[in-house]
C-alpha positions as CSV (number, residue, x, y, z in Angstrom):
1,M,0.0,0.0,0.0
2,H,1.2,3.5,-0.8
3,I,-0.2,6.4,1.2
4,K,0.3,10.0,0.5
5,V,-0.7,12.9,2.7
6,F,-0.9,16.1,0.7
7,G,-0.5,19.5,2.4
8,A,1.8,22.3,3.4
9,C,3.1,22.6,6.9
10,C,-0.2,23.5,8.5
11,S,-1.3,21.8,11.7
12,K,-4.1,19.8,10.0
13,C,-1.8,18.4,7.4
14,T,0.9,17.6,10.0
15,R,-1.7,15.9,12.2
16,M,-3.0,13.8,9.4
17,Y,0.5,12.6,8.6
18,A,1.1,11.7,12.2
19,Y,-2.2,9.8,12.3
20,A,-1.1,7.8,9.2
21,E,2.2,7.0,10.9
22,E,0.4,5.8,14.0
23,I,-2.1,3.7,12.1
24,I,0.7,2.0,10.0
25,K,2.6,1.1,13.2
26,E,-0.5,0.1,15.3
27,Q,-2.0,-2.1,12.6
28,G,1.3,-3.5,11.3
29,L,0.4,-2.4,7.7
30,D,2.9,-3.0,4.9
31,A,2.8,0.5,3.6
32,T,4.9,3.4,2.5
33,L,4.0,6.9,3.6
34,D,4.9,10.1,1.8
35,K,4.2,13.7,2.7
36,V,3.6,15.7,-0.5
37,T,4.0,19.5,-0.6
38,D,4.6,19.9,-4.3
39,I,1.8,21.9,-6.0
40,K,2.5,20.2,-9.4
41,E,2.0,16.8,-7.8
42,Q,-1.2,18.1,-6.1
43,M,-2.6,19.3,-9.4
44,R,-1.7,16.0,-11.1
45,Y,-4.2,14.3,-8.8
46,G,-6.8,17.1,-9.3
47,I,-6.6,18.1,-5.6
48,M,-8.0,21.6,-5.2
49,S,-8.0,21.9,-1.4
50,L,-5.9,20.5,1.4
51,P,-5.3,18.4,3.4
52,A,-5.8,15.4,1.2
53,L,-5.2,11.7,1.5
54,V,-4.3,9.4,-1.4
55,I,-4.2,5.7,-1.1
56,D,-2.8,3.6,-3.9
57,E,-3.1,6.5,-6.3
58,K,-6.8,7.1,-5.5
59,V,-7.8,10.4,-3.8
60,V,-10.0,9.3,-0.9
61,S,-10.3,12.6,0.9
62,A,-9.5,16.3,0.0
63,G,-10.3,19.5,1.7
64,R,-11.1,18.3,5.2
65,M,-9.3,17.1,8.3
66,L,-10.0,13.4,8.8
67,S,-10.2,11.9,12.3
68,K,-7.8,9.1,13.1
69,K,-10.7,6.7,13.1
70,D,-11.8,7.8,9.6
71,M,-8.3,7.5,8.3
72,E,-8.0,4.0,9.8
73,T,-11.2,3.0,7.9
74,Y,-9.7,4.1,4.6
75,M,-6.3,2.6,5.3
76,C,-7.4,-0.8,6.7
77,K,-9.9,-1.9,4.0
């Protein structure tokens, strides 16, 4: 699984990245995690608002802060 958290260095984006790290560790997921700040990469995915979560090249959330529980639901399917 490849997980990308899109966003600048705002608190919501940083928190979502931390949630993703925690979920990977707690659930023992075989996943790579990237924090993406490049606007060109963001546009390639059609993401117009941040933060955003992309799992295996699919945008699953954009423009809202996800709770850890919501992120876990997406990541542990």
